[in-house]
N, C-alpha and C positions, 0 to 999 in steps of 0.2 A: 517165239517162233517167227511171227510176222512183225518185223520192226517198222515196216512201211505199210500204212493202211491201204495204199493203192494195190497191194498184192494179196490182201486178205480177200478170199472169195466171198465171204459174207458181206463185206463192205462193198465190193464190186457189184454184187447182186442188189444190194440196197440202192446203190447209185443208179443202176439200170431201172429199178422200180421208180425212183424219184424222177428220172428222165421221162419215163413212160407217162407218169401222172402229169408232169408238166406239159407234155405234148398233147395229151387228151384235154387238159384244161385250156390250152391255147386254142384248140379246135372248137371247144364249146364256147369260149369267150363269154363266160357268165359275168354279169355285172356284180355278182356277189363279191368278187375280188376287189371291188372298189371301196368296200366298207373298211374303214380303218381297223387294223388289227387282224383282219382275215387274209391270210396268205394263201398260196396255192394249195398247200396240203389241207388246211382247215376247210377251204372252199370245197375241195374234192370230197372230204368227209361229210360235209353238210349236204352236198348234192347227192352223194351215195345214199344217205339216210332218207332225205326228203323226196328225192326223185324230181319229178316235174312239178315246179311250183304252181303251174296252171291247174293242177288237180285240186287245189284248195280255193274256196270261194273268197277267202279274206285272209289278211295277215294274222288275224286273231286265231283262225283255225290252224295255221301253221304253228303258231306258238302253243296252242293247245295240244297239237300232235306231239310236239317236243316236250310237253309237260311243263311249259313255262307260263301258262295262263291259268292261274288257279280257279278263276270263275267258270271256265269252260272245259277244263281238262277232262272232267268226267264224261263230257258229251262226245268228245272227238278223239281222245287218246286211244290208240290201238284200233281204230275204226276198221281197218282192213286185215287184221290178224286174227286168226283163230288158233287157240292153243289147245293141244291135246296131250294128255299125260296118261301113261299106263303104269300100273304097278306090277 
């Protein structure tokens, strides 16, 4: 039906989202994008998950929050989330 991806509404919407993410990341101007292998989309995902890096006292606490620091992950992981379940 859509031989040209430019006319597919889903692709057009995707491109709009990509452009919005790039505009926001340009405005933020985070140094995280200077890390090799971290592009605009990955940086946006990291910032969306972590939030303000200044909320963490040390890089080790950021790693623990992400579950990447086995020695401290039990201390800091999910430090601000409360989970409630009902049956």
